[in-house]
C-alpha positions in Angstrom: 0.0 0.0 0.0 1.3 3.5 -0.8 1.4 6.1 1.9 -0.5 9.2 0.8 2.0 12.2 0.9 1.9 15.7 -0.3 -0.4 18.6 -0.3 -2.9 19.9 -2.9 -0.4 22.6 -3.8 2.0 19.9 -5.3 -0.8 18.7 -7.6 -1.2 22.2 -9.0 2.2 22.0 -10.6 0.7 19.9 -13.5 0.6 21.9 -16.7 -1.1 21.4 -20.1 1.0 21.6 -23.2 -0.3 21.9 -26.8 -0.1 19.1 -29.4 2.9 20.6 -31.1 4.9 20.5 -27.9 3.8 17.0 -27.1 4.8 15.8 -30.7 8.2 17.5 -30.3 8.9 15.8 -27.0 7.7 12.4 -28.4 9.9 12.7 -31.5 12.9 13.7 -29.4 12.6 10.6 -27.3 12.0 8.4 -30.4 15.2 9.8 -32.0 17.3 9.0 -28.9 15.9 5.5 -29.1 17.1 4.2 -25.7 15.0 1.0 -25.5 13.8 -0.7 -22.3 12.8 -4.3 -22.7 11.0 -6.6 -20.2 13.6 -8.8 -18.4 11.0 -11.6 -18.4 9.9 -11.8 -22.0 12.2 -9.4 -23.8 9.4 -7.4 -25.4 9.8 -3.6 -25.9 8.0 -1.8 -23.1 9.4 1.7 -23.1 11.8 4.2 -24.6 13.7 6.5 -22.3 15.5 9.8 -23.1 19.3 9.8 -22.7 19.1 11.9 -19.6 16.5 9.6 -18.1 14.0 12.5 -17.5 11.4 11.5 -20.1 9.9 8.2 -21.1 7.4 6.8 -23.5 5.7 3.6 -22.3 4.0 1.0 -24.4 0.2 1.4 -24.9 -1.8 -0.4 -22.4 0.7 -0.3 -19.5 -0.6 0.4 -16.0 2.0 2.6 -14.2 2.5 3.8 -10.7 4.8 6.9 -10.4 6.2 7.3 -6.9 8.9 9.8 -5.9 10.7 9.5 -9.2 10.3 5.8 -9.5 8.1 4.1 -12.0 6.4 0.7 -11.4 4.5 -1.0 -14.2 3.3 -4.3 -15.5 4.5 -5.7 -18.8 1.5 -5.9 -21.2 3.1 -9.0 -22.8 3.9 -11.3 -19.8 2.4 -9.5 -16.8 5.6 -9.2 -14.8 5.7 -6.3 -12.4 8.7 -4.1 -13.2 10.4 -1.3 -11.3 12.6 1.1 -13.3 14.2 4.4 -12.4 
């Protein structure tokens, strides 16, 4: 179980970007092409930017983001993965 931490002020830091900004970020990550594969089945699950600050996950993944840590389930084999 995750402990609930933070205040409503932290949630207010979320911002909306336009489609052009999103597409640029997406293409930048795709160009860097640092692939992350599931250690269980070897299928591609994510791409991560070289500096590690941005990721693109496979469609259908359920993810938990906690204090800079990402926990997700592989959509292919179901294994729970923790990557930072």
